[in-house]
C-alpha angles and dihedrals in degrees: 000000000000093000093048090048092050092051092048092051094047093055094043094048094044109126096002105065111136094002136071113255116220090256096034093139088066090060099044122100122228091252093052088052090050092049092049088049089055089054093046090051092046094057089045084058092049088057092049089051090051093054093050094042093050093048091050094043103032097166095053104071137060108254094194092054096041097092093045089052091050093046094054096045092050088052090048092234128162096210097089109113145156131200132240114197091335092311116119112235113224107155122074088225088064092052094047095045088055091045089057098036102133098178097063135048102252116202117217092007092171092063089055091050096047095043091046090052092047094048089047091060094039091054094044094052093038083228095186094065130075116245122198097184134020085247089070091067116092102247094192091055092051088047092051089048089054091051092046092050093055089052089048091049089055094047095049090053097045114022118111130179124247088274093057097253121134113252092218128025110218119123096024125110116223093249090053089055090047091049093049090053089055093045093051088056098045106019089222140089126204137170095261091049088060098040090055098051109124098237091046095043095052092045097239091122137019130209084239092061113117119245120255106266099173093097092053091044088059092052089045089056092052091049088052089054093049089053091049089053092047090054091051098042091049092084127150123224094264095052092046091053091052092048092049091050092050092048094049113089098177139052119256 
């Protein structure tokens, strides 16, 4: 079975390995198309997250660079990059480490987070290479991305800088941000301090208002898509053989 499968793959991949042939959709299996669709949906969710994050944190992104970033993400290109101290950043780890740097004042922190998230997915799916079957995806890389995304989700929610300020405003209500500022100055909270908060006092918010979960829901959707990809990429040799046969429309 393994020998036959290897021969079949060699013939079908001949001349198109690493690049998309002109009629590449003819060769792709259903599961490969599904995994690719998971990736496309994921990067669309990254763009949705960028829009919400920039709106909530308007002083933390480069407005001049924003359209360029969106353009390259939509095109699923790997040429979007920023610099750190004159060094071009290429790895998603570099972007995310800067996004969560709590010791320095990071300008345009949103951009590092969004590009780090995008590059994490681009790397996990090896999006620059043609895949004929779901088996061609590196399942371990997709699993690693799933784990990293869970860490990322936690860090977005909890990380503060050395002055006690949240790096990213997502789930917080305005009165919670205002209260945190007071707490950072006095190191104490009392009833009057809460009652006299601007957003509580004018009735625009209440301490009983739920937190904003829409940011976490976007990340949860990406996590679900990664899980779906893992389930499809985790194929055994027999399943792969059947998928290849179904996808091939010509004799070899």
